[in-house]
PATORKE-856476 format. One record per residue (C-alpha): x negated, y, z negated. Coordinates in steps of 0.02 Angstrom, whole numbers, padded with zeros to 5 digits, always signed. Example, Ala and Ser with C-alpha at 12.3 -4.5 7.8 and 13.67 -1.06 7.14 Angstrom:
2
-00615-00225-00390-00684-00053-00357
***
This chain:
105
-00018-01435+01446-00023-01642+01465+00092-01760+01416-00003-01809+01283+00023-01643+01195+00138-01644+01051+00337-01651+01086+00470-01557+00993+00634-01578+00990+00752-01423+00969+00951-01402+00972+00995-01239+01049+01156-01155+01095+01210-01203+01267+01200-00997+01322+01013-00990+01276+00975-01163+01366+01065-01099+01520+00956-00922+01496+00804-01036+01478+00843-01138+01631+00899-00983+01740+00721-00898+01680+00622-01043+01734+00701-01067+01899+00673-00870+01939+00498-00883+01895+00464-01036+01978+00421-01157+01818+00476-01300+01730+00592-01267+01570+00445-01319+01462+00320-01218+01537+00464-01069+01517+00477-01105+01322+00282-01116+01296+00271-00960+01383+00392-00871+01280+00334-00937+01111+00152-00883+01155+00212-00717+01204+00313-00690+01036+00155-00731+00935+00043-00621+01032+00180-00488+01050+00174-00495+00832-00012-00459+00840-00006-00332+00978+00135-00223+00866+00032-00230+00724-00119-00176+00807-00021-00032+00885+00058+00014+00721-00109+00026+00639-00185+00135+00781-00020+00256+00763-00048+00277+00566-00236+00294+00599-00193+00443+00721-00064+00513+00606-00194+00515+00467-00307+00597+00553-00191+00725+00620-00134+00759+00434-00319+00767+00393-00333+00904+00507-00169+01006+00462-00099+00963+00309+00042+01088+00355+00117+00954+00471+00192+00854+00314+00287+01037+00297+00366+01016+00464+00556+00941+00418+00548+00849+00576+00413+00745+00505+00484+00622+00387+00387+00466+00279+00507+00330+00280+00484+00168+00205+00612+00030+00215+00548-00160+00189+00379-00111+00214+00250-00246+00220+00107-00217+00104+00005-00153+00250+00137-00015+00301+00159+00036+00085-00017+00052+00077-00024+00167+00234+00120+00265+00159+00035+00283-00003-00124+00351+00082-00011+00477+00191+00079+00522+00013-00099+00557-00059-00158+00650+00081+00014+00765+00067-00004+00781-00132+00169+00706-00153+00158+00638-00329+00331+00549-00316+00377+00365-00372+00282+00234-00260+00347+00145-00119
***
């Protein structure tokens, strides 16, 4: 990172600034480096989470295809609340495998 990189002025609560300052000090880096690292991590975290969810859905679908009786287990629940389009498509697919003809999510 150089001084020629774009700059961004941000207002934040004093308590949050104190946490960032402490974190940067503990990690032996500048406040700027700490903020940049945290922002980068937040964006990569979203992608990692999405990938893990996709993998979990694929594993769940394969398990249901191998043993549809899994869905008869009262401990198995398909929940859709504020689902993204991708999650809704996965839930719809699970319902089709299950043979559930109830309303769409």
